[in-house]
CHARMM internal coordinates of N, CA and C (Angstrom, degrees):
IC EDIT
DIST 1 N 1 CA 1.3396
DIST 1 CA 1 C 1.6747
ANGL 1 N 1 CA 1 C 101.96
DIST 1 C 2 N 1.4329
ANGL 1 CA 1 C 2 N 112.55
DIHE 1 N 1 CA 1 C 2 N 130.44
DIST 2 N 2 CA 1.4356
ANGL 1 C 2 N 2 CA 113.58
DIHE 1 CA 1 C 2 N 2 CA 174.45
DIST 2 CA 2 C 1.5427
ANGL 2 N 2 CA 2 C 116.14
DIHE 1 C 2 N 2 CA 2 C -64.33
DIST 2 C 3 N 1.3113
ANGL 2 CA 2 C 3 N 117.09
DIHE 2 N 2 CA 2 C 3 N 148.83
DIST 3 N 3 CA 1.4271
ANGL 2 C 3 N 3 CA 127.25
DIHE 2 CA 2 C 3 N 3 CA -175.30
DIST 3 CA 3 C 1.5505
ANGL 3 N 3 CA 3 C 106.38
DIHE 2 C 3 N 3 CA 3 C -88.78
DIST 3 C 4 N 1.3017
ANGL 3 CA 3 C 4 N 120.62
DIHE 3 N 3 CA 3 C 4 N 136.52
DIST 4 N 4 CA 1.5631
ANGL 3 C 4 N 4 CA 120.17
DIHE 3 CA 3 C 4 N 4 CA 176.46
DIST 4 CA 4 C 1.5052
ANGL 4 N 4 CA 4 C 108.93
DIHE 3 C 4 N 4 CA 4 C -60.86
DIST 4 C 5 N 1.2398
ANGL 4 CA 4 C 5 N 108.10
DIHE 4 N 4 CA 4 C 5 N 150.60
DIST 5 N 5 CA 1.5151
ANGL 4 C 5 N 5 CA 116.98
DIHE 4 CA 4 C 5 N 5 CA 177.10
DIST 5 CA 5 C 1.5684
ANGL 5 N 5 CA 5 C 108.23
DIHE 4 C 5 N 5 CA 5 C -80.45
DIST 5 C 6 N 1.4353
ANGL 5 CA 5 C 6 N 109.93
DIHE 5 N 5 CA 5 C 6 N 138.23
DIST 6 N 6 CA 1.3968
ANGL 5 C 6 N 6 CA 114.31
DIHE 5 CA 5 C 6 N 6 CA 176.43
DIST 6 CA 6 C 1.4538
ANGL 6 N 6 CA 6 C 103.01
DIHE 5 C 6 N 6 CA 6 C -104.64
DIST 6 C 7 N 1.4884
ANGL 6 CA 6 C 7 N 114.95
DIHE 6 N 6 CA 6 C 7 N 117.85
DIST 7 N 7 CA 1.4596
ANGL 6 C 7 N 7 CA 120.47
DIHE 6 CA 6 C 7 N 7 CA -174.87
DIST 7 CA 7 C 1.4962
ANGL 7 N 7 CA 7 C 105.59
DIHE 6 C 7 N 7 CA 7 C -97.64
DIST 7 C 8 N 1.2714
ANGL 7 CA 7 C 8 N 111.84
DIHE 7 N 7 CA 7 C 8 N 150.83
DIST 8 N 8 CA 1.4855
ANGL 7 C 8 N 8 CA 123.84
DIHE 7 CA 7 C 8 N 8 CA 164.99
DIST 8 CA 8 C 1.6154
ANGL 8 N 8 CA 8 C 112.10
DIHE 7 C 8 N 8 CA 8 C -64.37
DIST 8 C 9 N 1.2015
ANGL 8 CA 8 C 9 N 118.54
DIHE 8 N 8 CA 8 C 9 N 123.44
DIST 9 N 9 CA 1.5042
ANGL 8 C 9 N 9 CA 124.66
DIHE 8 CA 8 C 9 N 9 CA -175.41
DIST 9 CA 9 C 1.6097
ANGL 9 N 9 CA 9 C 107.10
DIHE 8 C 9 N 9 CA 9 C -58.95
DIST 9 C 10 N 1.3416
ANGL 9 CA 9 C 10 N 110.28
DIHE 9 N 9 CA 9 C 10 N 137.70
DIST 10 N 10 CA 1.4209
ANGL 9 C 10 N 10 CA 118.81
DIHE 9 CA 9 C 10 N 10 CA 162.41
DIST 10 CA 10 C 1.4610
ANGL 10 N 10 CA 10 C 114.13
DIHE 9 C 10 N 10 CA 10 C -52.34
DIST 10 C 11 N 1.2760
ANGL 10 CA 10 C 11 N 121.07
DIHE 10 N 10 CA 10 C 11 N 132.57
DIST 11 N 11 CA 1.5097
ANGL 10 C 11 N 11 CA 124.87
DIHE 10 CA 10 C 11 N 11 CA -174.33
DIST 11 CA 11 C 1.4916
ANGL 11 N 11 CA 11 C 119.05
DIHE 10 C 11 N 11 CA 11 C 88.54
DIST 11 C 12 N 1.3254
ANGL 11 CA 11 C 12 N 109.59
DIHE 11 N 11 CA 11 C 12 N -1.36
DIST 12 N 12 CA 1.5148
ANGL 11 C 12 N 12 CA 116.70
DIHE 11 CA 11 C 12 N 12 CA 178.84
DIST 12 CA 12 C 1.5558
ANGL 12 N 12 CA 12 C 112.20
DIHE 11 C 12 N 12 CA 12 C -73.56
DIST 12 C 13 N 1.2517
ANGL 12 CA 12 C 13 N 118.05
DIHE 12 N 12 CA 12 C 13 N 143.79
DIST 13 N 13 CA 1.4050
ANGL 12 C 13 N 13 CA 122.26
DIHE 12 CA 12 C 13 N 13 CA 174.33
DIST 13 CA 13 C 1.3811
ANGL 13 N 13 CA 13 C 109.04
DIHE 12 C 13 N 13 CA 13 C -88.13
DIST 13 C 14 N 1.3747
ANGL 13 CA 13 C 14 N 125.44
DIHE 13 N 13 CA 13 C 14 N 122.98
DIST 14 N 14 CA 1.4110
ANGL 13 C 14 N 14 CA 125.60
DIHE 13 CA 13 C 14 N 14 CA -176.18
DIST 14 CA 14 C 1.5232
ANGL 14 N 14 CA 14 C 112.43
DIHE 13 C 14 N 14 CA 14 C -122.29
DIST 14 C 15 N 1.3848
ANGL 14 CA 14 C 15 N 116.26
DIHE 14 N 14 CA 14 C 15 N 174.33
DIST 15 N 15 CA 1.4365
ANGL 14 C 15 N 15 CA 120.98
DIHE 14 CA 14 C 15 N 15 CA 171.15
DIST 15 CA 15 C 1.5470
ANGL 15 N 15 CA 15 C 103.87
DIHE 14 C 15 N 15 CA 15 C -127.06
DIST 15 C 16 N 1.3453
ANGL 15 CA 15 C 16 N 113.22
DIHE 15 N 15 CA 15 C 16 N 134.29
DIST 16 N 16 CA 1.4608
ANGL 15 C 16 N 16 CA 118.25
DIHE 15 CA 15 C 16 N 16 CA 177.17
DIST 16 CA 16 C 1.5645
ANGL 16 N 16 CA 16 C 112.65
DIHE 15 C 16 N 16 CA 16 C -84.92
DIST 16 C 17 N 1.2127
ANGL 16 CA 16 C 17 N 119.96
DIHE 16 N 16 CA 16 C 17 N 131.95
DIST 17 N 17 CA 1.5205
ANGL 16 C 17 N 17 CA 119.63
DIHE 16 CA 16 C 17 N 17 CA -179.63
DIST 17 CA 17 C 1.3774
ANGL 17 N 17 CA 17 C 107.86
DIHE 16 C 17 N 17 CA 17 C -82.03
DIST 17 C 18 N 1.3790
ANGL 17 CA 17 C 18 N 121.32
DIHE 17 N 17 CA 17 C 18 N 103.85
DIST 18 N 18 CA 1.4047
ANGL 17 C 18 N 18 CA 123.70
DIHE 17 CA 17 C 18 N 18 CA -172.34
DIST 18 CA 18 C 1.5272
ANGL 18 N 18 CA 18 C 112.79
DIHE 17 C 18 N 18 CA 18 C -64.72
DIST 18 C 19 N 1.3844
ANGL 18 CA 18 C 19 N 118.24
DIHE 18 N 18 CA 18 C 19 N -32.02
DIST 19 N 19 CA 1.4480
ANGL 18 C 19 N 19 CA 126.23
DIHE 18 CA 18 C 19 N 19 CA 178.87
DIST 19 CA 19 C 1.5202
ANGL 19 N 19 CA 19 C 108.91
DIHE 18 C 19 N 19 CA 19 C -60.15
DIST 19 C 20 N 1.2177
ANGL 19 CA 19 C 20 N 120.46
DIHE 19 N 19 CA 19 C 20 N -31.12
DIST 20 N 20 CA 1.5428
ANGL 19 C 20 N 20 CA 123.46
DIHE 19 CA 19 C 20 N 20 CA -174.83
DIST 20 CA 20 C 1.4975
ANGL 20 N 20 CA 20 C 111.52
DIHE 19 C 20 N 20 CA 20 C -92.83
DIST 20 C 21 N 1.2821
ANGL 20 CA 20 C 21 N 119.14
DIHE 20 N 20 CA 20 C 21 N -8.81
DIST 21 N 21 CA 1.5423
ANGL 20 C 21 N 21 CA 121.82
DIHE 20 CA 20 C 21 N 21 CA 179.55
DIST 21 CA 21 C 1.5061
ANGL 21 N 21 CA 21 C 114.91
DIHE 20 C 21 N 21 CA 21 C -117.96
DIST 21 C 22 N 1.3032
ANGL 21 CA 21 C 22 N 117.05
DIHE 21 N 21 CA 21 C 22 N -19.06
DIST 22 N 22 CA 1.4254
ANGL 21 C 22 N 22 CA 123.51
DIHE 21 CA 21 C 22 N 22 CA -173.40
DIST 22 CA 22 C 1.5914
ANGL 22 N 22 CA 22 C 109.01
DIHE 21 C 22 N 22 CA 22 C -48.12
DIST 22 C 23 N 1.3117
ANGL 22 CA 22 C 23 N 121.67
DIHE 22 N 22 CA 22 C 23 N -42.41
DIST 23 N 23 CA 1.5349
ANGL 22 C 23 N 23 CA 116.02
DIHE 22 CA 22 C 23 N 23 CA -173.58
DIST 23 CA 23 C 1.5074
ANGL 23 N 23 CA 23 C 112.02
DIHE 22 C 23 N 23 CA 23 C -82.52
DIST 23 C 24 N 1.3356
ANGL 23 CA 23 C 24 N 122.88
DIHE 23 N 23 CA 23 C 24 N -1.55
DIST 24 N 24 CA 1.4005
ANGL 23 C 24 N 24 CA 121.23
DIHE 23 CA 23 C 24 N 24 CA 175.34
DIST 24 CA 24 C 1.5468
ANGL 24 N 24 CA 24 C 119.25
DIHE 23 C 24 N 24 CA 24 C -118.72
DIST 24 C 25 N 1.3681
ANGL 24 CA 24 C 25 N 113.45
DIHE 24 N 24 CA 24 C 25 N 6.65
DIST 25 N 25 CA 1.4520
ANGL 24 C 25 N 25 CA 117.55
DIHE 24 CA 24 C 25 N 25 CA -175.55
DIST 25 CA 25 C 1.5370
ANGL 25 N 25 CA 25 C 106.78
DIHE 24 C 25 N 25 CA 25 C -113.04
DIST 25 C 26 N 1.3011
ANGL 25 CA 25 C 26 N 121.26
DIHE 25 N 25 CA 25 C 26 N 158.34
DIST 26 N 26 CA 1.4975
ANGL 25 C 26 N 26 CA 121.16
DIHE 25 CA 25 C 26 N 26 CA 173.55
DIST 26 CA 26 C 1.5815
ANGL 26 N 26 CA 26 C 113.07
DIHE 25 C 26 N 26 CA 26 C -69.99
DIST 26 C 27 N 1.2181
ANGL 26 CA 26 C 27 N 114.51
DIHE 26 N 26 CA 26 C 27 N 156.16
DIST 27 N 27 CA 1.4725
ANGL 26 C 27 N 27 CA 120.81
DIHE 26 CA 26 C 27 N 27 CA -174.95
DIST 27 CA 27 C 1.5724
ANGL 27 N 27 CA 27 C 107.72
DIHE 26 C 27 N 27 CA 27 C -54.80
DIST 27 C 28 N 1.2306
ANGL 27 CA 27 C 28 N 117.56
DIHE 27 N 27 CA 27 C 28 N -47.85
DIST 28 N 28 CA 1.5248
ANGL 27 C 28 N 28 CA 120.21
DIHE 27 CA 27 C 28 N 28 CA -175.42
DIST 28 CA 28 C 1.5281
ANGL 28 N 28 CA 28 C 111.77
DIHE 27 C 28 N 28 CA 28 C -59.05
DIST 28 C 29 N 1.3199
ANGL 28 CA 28 C 29 N 115.23
DIHE 28 N 28 CA 28 C 29 N -35.49
DIST 29 N 29 CA 1.4696
ANGL 28 C 29 N 29 CA 119.88
DIHE 28 CA 28 C 29 N 29 CA -179.20
DIST 29 CA 29 C 1.5206
ANGL 29 N 29 CA 29 C 106.47
DIHE 28 C 29 N 29 CA 29 C -73.76
DIST 29 C 30 N 1.2242
ANGL 29 CA 29 C 30 N 118.13
DIHE 29 N 29 CA 29 C 30 N -44.14
DIST 30 N 30 CA 1.4825
ANGL 29 C 30 N 30 CA 123.70
DIHE 29 CA 29 C 30 N 30 CA 174.52
DIST 30 CA 30 C 1.5971
ANGL 30 N 30 CA 30 C 112.85
DIHE 29 C 30 N 30 CA 30 C -54.94
DIST 30 C 31 N 1.2721
ANGL 30 CA 30 C 31 N 115.16
DIHE 30 N 30 CA 30 C 31 N -41.93
DIST 31 N 31 CA 1.4828
ANGL 30 C 31 N 31 CA 119.76
DIHE 30 CA 30 C 31 N 31 CA 174.65
DIST 31 CA 31 C 1.5459
ANGL 31 N 31 CA 31 C 109.49
DIHE 30 C 31 N 31 CA 31 C -61.41
DIST 31 C 32 N 1.3410
ANGL 31 CA 31 C 32 N 116.07
DIHE 31 N 31 CA 31 C 32 N -53.01
DIST 32 N 32 CA 1.3792
ANGL 31 C 32 N 32 CA 124.14
DIHE 31 CA 31 C 32 N 32 CA -179.51
DIST 32 CA 32 C 1.5108
ANGL 32 N 32 CA 32 C 111.20
DIHE 31 C 32 N 32 CA 32 C -49.70
DIST 32 C 33 N 1.3895
ANGL 32 CA 32 C 33 N 112.00
DIHE 32 N 32 CA 32 C 33 N -51.05
DIST 33 N 33 CA 1.5419
ANGL 32 C 33 N 33 CA 116.58
DIHE 32 CA 32 C 33 N 33 CA -173.17
DIST 33 CA 33 C 1.5160
ANGL 33 N 33 CA 33 C 108.68
DIHE 32 C 33 N 33 CA 33 C -73.82
DIST 33 C 34 N 1.3297
ANGL 33 CA 33 C 34 N 120.94
DIHE 33 N 33 CA 33 C 34 N -27.60
DIST 34 N 34 CA 1.3448
ANGL 33 C 34 N 34 CA 120.62
DIHE 33 CA 33 C 34 N 34 CA 171.12
DIST 34 CA 34 C 1.6453
ANGL 34 N 34 CA 34 C 115.39
DIHE 33 C 34 N 34 CA 34 C -61.88
DIST 34 C 35 N 1.2259
ANGL 34 CA 34 C 35 N 120.39
DIHE 34 N 34 CA 34 C 35 N -32.37
DIST 35 N 35 CA 1.3756
ANGL 34 C 35 N 35 CA 128.87
DIHE 34 CA 34 C 35 N 35 CA 168.25
DIST 35 CA 35 C 1.4698
ANGL 35 N 35 CA 35 C 121.88
DIHE 34 C 35 N 35 CA 35 C -68.24
DIST 35 C 36 N 1.5086
ANGL 35 CA 35 C 36 N 108.80
DIHE 35 N 35 CA 35 C 36 N -45.13
DIST 36 N 36 CA 1.3620
ANGL 35 C 36 N 36 CA 115.50
DIHE 35 CA 35 C 36 N 36 CA 179.55
DIST 36 CA 36 C 1.5781
ANGL 36 N 36 CA 36 C 107.14
DIHE 35 C 36 N 36 CA 36 C -150.50
DIST 36 C 37 N 1.3284
ANGL 36 CA 36 C 37 N 119.74
DIHE 36 N 36 CA 36 C 37 N 96.95
DIST 37 N 37 CA 1.4432
ANGL 36 C 37 N 37 CA 119.59
DIHE 36 CA 36 C 37 N 37 CA -174.80
DIST 37 CA 37 C 1.5235
ANGL 37 N 37 CA 37 C 114.00
DIHE 36 C 37 N 37 CA 37 C -86.44
DIST 37 C 38 N 1.3202
ANGL 37 CA 37 C 38 N 120.33
DIHE 37 N 37 CA 37 C 38 N 13.43
DIST 38 N 38 CA 1.5114
ANGL 37 C 38 N 38 CA 119.04
DIHE 37 CA 37 C 38 N 38 CA -174.46
DIST 38 CA 38 C 1.6025
ANGL 38 N 38 CA 38 C 107.10
DIHE 37 C 38 N 38 CA 38 C -104.19
DIST 38 C 39 N 1.2617
ANGL 38 CA 38 C 39 N 108.35
DIHE 38 N 38 CA 38 C 39 N 153.47
DIST 39 N 39 CA 1.4219
ANGL 38 C 39 N 39 CA 120.55
DIHE 38 CA 38 C 39 N 39 CA -179.47
DIST 39 CA 39 C 1.5603
ANGL 39 N 39 CA 39 C 113.92
DIHE 38 C 39 N 39 CA 39 C -159.37
DIST 39 C 40 N 1.3371
ANGL 39 CA 39 C 40 N 114.50
DIHE 39 N 39 CA 39 C 40 N -177.15
DIST 40 N 40 CA 1.5058
ANGL 39 C 40 N 40 CA 117.01
DIHE 39 CA 39 C 40 N 40 CA -179.81
DIST 40 CA 40 C 1.5156
ANGL 40 N 40 CA 40 C 109.86
DIHE 39 C 40 N 40 CA 40 C -125.81
DIST 40 C 41 N 1.3854
ANGL 40 CA 40 C 41 N 115.93
DIHE 40 N 40 CA 40 C 41 N 131.88
DIST 41 N 41 CA 1.3944
ANGL 40 C 41 N 41 CA 122.25
DIHE 40 CA 40 C 41 N 41 CA 175.34
DIST 41 CA 41 C 1.4958
ANGL 41 N 41 CA 41 C 110.47
DIHE 40 C 41 N 41 CA 41 C -65.29
DIST 41 C 42 N 1.3576
ANGL 41 CA 41 C 42 N 116.35
DIHE 41 N 41 CA 41 C 42 N 121.03
DIST 42 N 42 CA 1.4790
ANGL 41 C 42 N 42 CA 122.55
DIHE 41 CA 41 C 42 N 42 CA 176.14
DIST 42 CA 42 C 1.5537
ANGL 42 N 42 CA 42 C 117.91
DIHE 41 C 42 N 42 CA 42 C -112.90
DIST 42 C 43 N 1.3527
ANGL 42 CA 42 C 43 N 112.65
DIHE 42 N 42 CA 42 C 43 N -20.05
DIST 43 N 43 CA 1.5018
ANGL 42 C 43 N 43 CA 117.97
DIHE 42 CA 42 C 43 N 43 CA 178.40
DIST 43 CA 43 C 1.4495
ANGL 43 N 43 CA 43 C 110.63
DIHE 42 C 43 N 43 CA 43 C -168.29
DIST 43 C 44 N 1.3937
ANGL 43 CA 43 C 44 N 109.75
DIHE 43 N 43 CA 43 C 44 N 175.12
DIST 44 N 44 CA 1.4886
ANGL 43 C 44 N 44 CA 118.67
DIHE 43 CA 43 C 44 N 44 CA -177.61
DIST 44 CA 44 C 1.5575
ANGL 44 N 44 CA 44 C 108.64
DIHE 43 C 44 N 44 CA 44 C -107.76
DIST 44 C 45 N 1.2875
ANGL 44 CA 44 C 45 N 120.45
DIHE 44 N 44 CA 44 C 45 N 159.69
DIST 45 N 45 CA 1.4047
ANGL 44 C 45 N 45 CA 121.70
DIHE 44 CA 44 C 45 N 45 CA 175.03
DIST 45 CA 45 C 1.5441
ANGL 45 N 45 CA 45 C 109.50
DIHE 44 C 45 N 45 CA 45 C -139.31
DIST 45 C 46 N 1.2783
ANGL 45 CA 45 C 46 N 123.33
DIHE 45 N 45 CA 45 C 46 N 133.34
DIST 46 N 46 CA 1.4993
ANGL 45 C 46 N 46 CA 128.62
DIHE 45 CA 45 C 46 N 46 CA 174.15
DIST 46 CA 46 C 1.5691
ANGL 46 N 46 CA 46 C 101.71
DIHE 45 C 46 N 46 CA 46 C -77.23
DIST 46 C 47 N 1.3622
ANGL 46 CA 46 C 47 N 116.47
DIHE 46 N 46 CA 46 C 47 N 120.32
DIST 47 N 47 CA 1.4100
ANGL 46 C 47 N 47 CA 120.59
DIHE 46 CA 46 C 47 N 47 CA -179.46
DIST 47 CA 47 C 1.4468
ANGL 47 N 47 CA 47 C 115.90
DIHE 46 C 47 N 47 CA 47 C -84.55
DIST 47 C 48 N 1.2575
ANGL 47 CA 47 C 48 N 121.75
DIHE 47 N 47 CA 47 C 48 N -65.69
DIST 48 N 48 CA 1.4367
ANGL 47 C 48 N 48 CA 124.26
DIHE 47 CA 47 C 48 N 48 CA -173.49
DIST 48 CA 48 C 1.6177
ANGL 48 N 48 CA 48 C 109.70
DIHE 47 C 48 N 48 CA 48 C -130.71
DIST 48 C 49 N 1.1958
ANGL 48 CA 48 C 49 N 120.86
DIHE 48 N 48 CA 48 C 49 N 17.61
DIST 49 N 49 CA 1.5369
ANGL 48 C 49 N 49 CA 125.18
DIHE 48 CA 48 C 49 N 49 CA -174.22
DIST 49 CA 49 C 1.4978
ANGL 49 N 49 CA 49 C 113.76
DIHE 48 C 49 N 49 CA 49 C 86.66
DIST 49 C 50 N 1.3507
ANGL 49 CA 49 C 50 N 117.73
DIHE 49 N 49 CA 49 C 50 N -3.57
DIST 50 N 50 CA 1.3544
ANGL 49 C 50 N 50 CA 119.85
DIHE 49 CA 49 C 50 N 50 CA 175.10
DIST 50 CA 50 C 1.4443
ANGL 50 N 50 CA 50 C 118.54
DIHE 49 C 50 N 50 CA 50 C -129.94
DIST 50 C 51 N 1.3854
ANGL 50 CA 50 C 51 N 116.42
DIHE 50 N 50 CA 50 C 51 N -9.14
DIST 51 N 51 CA 1.3652
ANGL 50 C 51 N 51 CA 127.44
DIHE 50 CA 50 C 51 N 51 CA -179.78
DIST 51 CA 51 C 1.4160
ANGL 51 N 51 CA 51 C 117.30
DIHE 50 C 51 N 51 CA 51 C -124.14
DIST 51 C 52 N 1.2753
ANGL 51 CA 51 C 52 N 114.77
DIHE 51 N 51 CA 51 C 52 N 160.45
DIST 52 N 52 CA 1.5258
ANGL 51 C 52 N 52 CA 118.26
DIHE 51 CA 51 C 52 N 52 CA 176.57
DIST 52 CA 52 C 1.4704
ANGL 52 N 52 CA 52 C 107.58
DIHE 51 C 52 N 52 CA 52 C -125.38
DIST 52 C 53 N 1.3264
ANGL 52 CA 52 C 53 N 117.61
DIHE 52 N 52 CA 52 C 53 N 128.09
DIST 53 N 53 CA 1.4797
ANGL 52 C 53 N 53 CA 124.63
DIHE 52 CA 52 C 53 N 53 CA 176.12
DIST 53 CA 53 C 1.5503
ANGL 53 N 53 CA 53 C 109.15
DIHE 52 C 53 N 53 CA 53 C -101.90
DIST 53 C 54 N 1.3170
ANGL 53 CA 53 C 54 N 118.34
DIHE 53 N 53 CA 53 C 54 N 177.79
DIST 54 N 54 CA 1.5221
ANGL 53 C 54 N 54 CA 121.14
DIHE 53 CA 53 C 54 N 54 CA 178.28
DIST 54 CA 54 C 1.5434
ANGL 54 N 54 CA 54 C 104.15
DIHE 53 C 54 N 54 CA 54 C -128.55
DIST 54 C 55 N 1.3235
ANGL 54 CA 54 C 55 N 109.00
DIHE 54 N 54 CA 54 C 55 N 139.38
DIST 55 N 55 CA 1.3965
ANGL 54 C 55 N 55 CA 119.33
DIHE 54 CA 54 C 55 N 55 CA 168.75
DIST 55 CA 55 C 1.3573
ANGL 55 N 55 CA 55 C 116.52
DIHE 54 C 55 N 55 CA 55 C -88.56
DIST 55 C 56 N 1.3563
ANGL 55 CA 55 C 56 N 119.84
DIHE 55 N 55 CA 55 C 56 N 124.99
DIST 56 N 56 CA 1.4887
ANGL 55 C 56 N 56 CA 127.38
DIHE 55 CA 55 C 56 N 56 CA -168.02
DIST 56 CA 56 C 1.4556
ANGL 56 N 56 CA 56 C 114.18
DIHE 55 C 56 N 56 CA 56 C -117.15
DIST 56 C 57 N 1.3970
ANGL 56 CA 56 C 57 N 119.17
DIHE 56 N 56 CA 56 C 57 N 127.77
DIST 57 N 57 CA 1.4507
ANGL 56 C 57 N 57 CA 116.55
DIHE 56 CA 56 C 57 N 57 CA 174.78
DIST 57 CA 57 C 1.3636
ANGL 57 N 57 CA 57 C 105.50
DIHE 56 C 57 N 57 CA 57 C -95.97
DIST 57 C 58 N 1.4242
ANGL 57 CA 57 C 58 N 116.39
DIHE 57 N 57 CA 57 C 58 N 128.72
DIST 58 N 58 CA 1.5188
ANGL 57 C 58 N 58 CA 123.66
DIHE 57 CA 57 C 58 N 58 CA -173.40
DIST 58 CA 58 C 1.5917
ANGL 58 N 58 CA 58 C 109.30
DIHE 57 C 58 N 58 CA 58 C -91.17
DIST 58 C 59 N 1.1964
ANGL 58 CA 58 C 59 N 117.21
DIHE 58 N 58 CA 58 C 59 N 172.42
DIST 59 N 59 CA 1.4647
ANGL 58 C 59 N 59 CA 120.38
DIHE 58 CA 58 C 59 N 59 CA -174.61
DIST 59 CA 59 C 1.6239
ANGL 59 N 59 CA 59 C 109.84
DIHE 58 C 59 N 59 CA 59 C -66.91
DIST 59 C 60 N 1.3087
ANGL 59 CA 59 C 60 N 121.74
DIHE 59 N 59 CA 59 C 60 N -18.30
DIST 60 N 60 CA 1.4390
ANGL 59 C 60 N 60 CA 117.89
DIHE 59 CA 59 C 60 N 60 CA 173.81
DIST 60 CA 60 C 1.3383
ANGL 60 N 60 CA 60 C 116.25
DIHE 59 C 60 N 60 CA 60 C -90.13
DIST 60 C 61 N 1.3939
ANGL 60 CA 60 C 61 N 118.88
DIHE 60 N 60 CA 60 C 61 N 5.51
DIST 61 N 61 CA 1.4043
ANGL 60 C 61 N 61 CA 130.41
DIHE 60 CA 60 C 61 N 61 CA 175.16
DIST 61 CA 61 C 1.5919
ANGL 61 N 61 CA 61 C 115.67
DIHE 60 C 61 N 61 CA 61 C 87.09
DIST 61 C 62 N 1.3192
ANGL 61 CA 61 C 62 N 118.03
DIHE 61 N 61 CA 61 C 62 N 7.68
DIST 62 N 62 CA 1.4473
ANGL 61 C 62 N 62 CA 125.62
DIHE 61 CA 61 C 62 N 62 CA 172.81
DIST 62 CA 62 C 1.4261
ANGL 62 N 62 CA 62 C 110.08
DIHE 61 C 62 N 62 CA 62 C -82.07
DIST 62 C 63 N 1.3645
ANGL 62 CA 62 C 63 N 114.53
DIHE 62 N 62 CA 62 C 63 N 157.07
DIST 63 N 63 CA 1.5516
ANGL 62 C 63 N 63 CA 120.04
DIHE 62 CA 62 C 63 N 63 CA -173.40
DIST 63 CA 63 C 1.5432
ANGL 63 N 63 CA 63 C 101.93
DIHE 62 C 63 N 63 CA 63 C -121.98
DIST 63 C 64 N 1.3387
ANGL 63 CA 63 C 64 N 117.14
DIHE 63 N 63 CA 63 C 64 N 130.86
DIST 64 N 64 CA 1.4941
ANGL 63 C 64 N 64 CA 128.41
DIHE 63 CA 63 C 64 N 64 CA 179.65
DIST 64 CA 64 C 1.4256
ANGL 64 N 64 CA 64 C 105.14
DIHE 63 C 64 N 64 CA 64 C -136.44
DIST 64 C 65 N 1.4193
ANGL 64 CA 64 C 65 N 113.49
DIHE 64 N 64 CA 64 C 65 N 153.34
DIST 65 N 65 CA 1.5012
ANGL 64 C 65 N 65 CA 113.95
DIHE 64 CA 64 C 65 N 65 CA 179.32
DIST 65 CA 65 C 1.5881
ANGL 65 N 65 CA 65 C 100.44
DIHE 64 C 65 N 65 CA 65 C -118.85
DIST 65 C 66 N 1.5142
ANGL 65 CA 65 C 66 N 110.71
DIHE 65 N 65 CA 65 C 66 N 147.12
DIST 66 N 66 CA 1.3391
ANGL 65 C 66 N 66 CA 121.20
DIHE 65 CA 65 C 66 N 66 CA -179.77
DIST 66 CA 66 C 1.6096
ANGL 66 N 66 CA 66 C 110.35
DIHE 65 C 66 N 66 CA 66 C -135.74
DIST 66 C 67 N 1.3169
ANGL 66 CA 66 C 67 N 114.41
DIHE 66 N 66 CA 66 C 67 N 156.69
DIST 67 N 67 CA 1.5227
ANGL 66 C 67 N 67 CA 111.08
DIHE 66 CA 66 C 67 N 67 CA 178.89
DIST 67 CA 67 C 1.5511
ANGL 67 N 67 CA 67 C 105.97
DIHE 66 C 67 N 67 CA 67 C -79.23
DIST 67 C 68 N 1.3385
ANGL 67 CA 67 C 68 N 115.26
DIHE 67 N 67 CA 67 C 68 N 155.42
DIST 68 N 68 CA 1.4079
ANGL 67 C 68 N 68 CA 122.37
DIHE 67 CA 67 C 68 N 68 CA 175.84
DIST 68 CA 68 C 1.3810
ANGL 68 N 68 CA 68 C 118.72
DIHE 67 C 68 N 68 CA 68 C -47.69
DIST 68 C 69 N 1.3080
ANGL 68 CA 68 C 69 N 119.64
DIHE 68 N 68 CA 68 C 69 N -34.62
DIST 69 N 69 CA 1.5428
ANGL 68 C 69 N 69 CA 123.24
DIHE 68 CA 68 C 69 N 69 CA -177.87
DIST 69 CA 69 C 1.5602
ANGL 69 N 69 CA 69 C 111.72
DIHE 68 C 69 N 69 CA 69 C -80.83
DIST 69 C 70 N 1.2708
ANGL 69 CA 69 C 70 N 117.81
DIHE 69 N 69 CA 69 C 70 N -1.85
DIST 70 N 70 CA 1.4688
ANGL 69 C 70 N 70 CA 125.40
DIHE 69 CA 69 C 70 N 70 CA -176.13
DIST 70 CA 70 C 1.5009
ANGL 70 N 70 CA 70 C 106.72
DIHE 69 C 70 N 70 CA 70 C -101.66
DIST 70 C 71 N 1.2839
ANGL 70 CA 70 C 71 N 123.68
DIHE 70 N 70 CA 70 C 71 N -2.91
DIST 71 N 71 CA 1.4674
ANGL 70 C 71 N 71 CA 123.95
DIHE 70 CA 70 C 71 N 71 CA 177.23
DIST 71 CA 71 C 1.4616
ANGL 71 N 71 CA 71 C 110.35
DIHE 70 C 71 N 71 CA 71 C -122.42
DIST 71 C 72 N 1.4380
ANGL 71 CA 71 C 72 N 115.58
DIHE 71 N 71 CA 71 C 72 N 165.50
DIST 72 N 72 CA 1.3942
ANGL 71 C 72 N 72 CA 123.60
DIHE 71 CA 71 C 72 N 72 CA 178.79
DIST 72 CA 72 C 1.4911
ANGL 72 N 72 CA 72 C 113.31
DIHE 71 C 72 N 72 CA 72 C -138.72
END
COOR INIT
IC SEED 1 N 1 CA 1 C
IC BUILD
């Protein structure tokens, strides 16, 4: 039987693991995250029908989504 997902709480301050996302994000976002990889969880996103990602508000006010295993 599948185990229920443990989601990061909305409002949590998190750090994005740049090593895990560098190959799928644009260079300008990689540069921004290398300067400040922290953000706040503001929502969830269904990724591919089997996973759940998190929507993160970054320090510049932009919103991006990441897989749960890409954040700490």
